N, C-alpha and C positions, 0 to 999 in steps of 0.2 A: 702609126703613132696613135691615131684615134682609137684603135682597138686596145692598145696598151692602156690608155687613160681610162677607157670604159671598164676594162678588166680590173684595173686598180681601184676604181671607184666602187665597182660591184664587190670586190674583195674587202675593201674598207667598210662598206655598208654591212657586209656579211659579218665581219668581225664585230662591228658595233652592235648589230642585232643579237649575236650570240652572247656578247658581254652583257647587254641589257637583260637578256633572258636569264642568264645565270644570276645576276643581281636580283632580279625580280623573284626568282624561285627561292633564293637564299633568304630574302627578307620575308617572303611568305611563310617559309619554314620556321623562321625565328618567331614570328607572331603566333604561330600555332603552339610553339613550345612555351610561350609566355602565358597562353590562355589558362592552363591549369594553375599557374602561379597566381593569376588574377582571381580565379575562382577560390583558391585557397585563402587568398587575402580577404575576399568577400566573406568567406565562411568564418574567418577569425573575427570579423566585425559583427557577426550574428550574435544575438543574445544567447548565452549559454545558460541553460537552466540548471542550477545546482539542486541536487537531491536534498530535500528538506526533511529533517527529523523532528519528532515530537518527543519531549521528555515526559514519561509517565511513571506513576507509582502503582504497582500491582500489589494487592494485599492477599497474603496466603495464610492459611492456618498452620499452627505449629503444635508440637507436643507440649510445650511449656506453658502455653497460655490459651485461654478461650478467645482471645482477641486475635484478629488477623494482623500480621506484621507486614510492613512494606518492603518491596524489592523494587529497585530502580531499573528502568529500561529506557531505551530509545527505539522508537519504531518509525518507519517511513511515514511521513505525513502525506497521505494520498489525496489527490484532488477530489476524487469521488468519495464522499463521506461514508457511504455504505461499505465500500471496500476497506476503509480505515477501521470501521466497527468490526467487520469480519476478521481482519487480521488481529485485532485486539482480543476478540472472543477466542480465536484459535490459540492465542498465547495463554489465555486462562485455561482452556481445555488441556493444553500440553502440560501445564504445571511447571513446577520448579523443583530442582533437586534439593533435598533436605527440608522440604515443606510438605504439608498435607494438602491434597486436592480433594474437594468434596464431589468431584465429577466421576461418575461410574466409568469403569473401563469400557471402551468401545463407543462412547457417546460422541456423536458428530453434530456440528452445526449444519443444518440443511439450508437455512436462509436467514437473512436478517433484513428487517424493514424499519425505516425511521419515518414516523408520522409527525412531521414538523409542527403542524397545527396543534397537536395534542402533546408535543414534546415527549412522545412515547416511542421507545425502541422495542420492537417485537422480535423475539428470538425463537426460531423454530428448530427444535432438536430432533434427532433420530429416535426411533423406537427403543433403542437401548436405554434411554433415560428411564423408561418404565420397567423394562424387563430386567435390567441390571441394578436398579436402585436398591440399596441395602435396607431402607426403611427407617422408621423412627422420626419423631418430631424434631429432634436436634439435627439429624442428618438433613431433613428437608429444609430447615431454617438455614443451616450452613450453606447448602447448595444455592438456595434462593438469594441470600444476601452476599454470597461470594460474587455472584454476577451483578446483582443490582448495585451494591455499594461500589464495586470496582468501576463499573460503567459510569454511574452518575458522578463519582468523584473525579474521574478523568475527562469526562465530556459534559461540560456544564449545560449544554443545550438539551441533554437528556434528563428529564425529571422523573420518569418512571419506566419500568420494564415489564413486559408481558411475556409469558412463556407459552409456547405451543409445542406439541409433540406430533411429528409427521403431519403438520398442517392443521391439526385439530386442537380444540380447547379441551383440557381435562379438568375435572372438578377437583382432583387432588393428585398429588405425586405419589404418595405412599400411604394415603389414608388419614392424614392429619391436618394439613394446611390447605385451605381453599386456594386453588390455582386459577380460578376463572377471572379474577380481577387483576389489574396491573399492580405492581409493587413499587412503593416509594422507597428511597434509601433509608437505612437505619444505621447511622454511623457509630452506634454503640458497639458494633461488631468489629470495628477496626481500631488499630492503634496507629495514629498518625504521628510518627516520630520523624526526626530529621536524620535518620540513619543514612 
């Protein structure tokens, strides 16, 4: 009789132990399944940064007028200002359909520098600016003020623009306009309408 009681108690303890082990393993598995949900919930509370855009007006030359006319764009407002300037200059170089670009074919922007203390933006273009430039005083002025007016109009922190070609200063672009000094904007070249 004593053996029967002992076997019964051992059997009961064994059943209790196995039951406890199953409950423990099941609850452990459930907590692991919930973890990704908890992480997802935490992620939903993280601050999501929305992509910010900047409304700009780019002025292009037309056949009908000697004044540059505005075209409206939205560009990504990048946190690094020089990246923003570069994207803007690339937009100018690319041009716009049905408008005239004073930028010679093949010209690329090598680099851009902003000297905050002087409020000066330095644009360094590729050699094609010299080798492919068509020439003429009007062409030089259109090229210069296409960049200077567009940049200074859209970025108020920039008060003047200096041009380099392959990292070097050039006395002139095509024999007429002194390129050694920075240029201030001359808004007489643009038509600021509410189009």
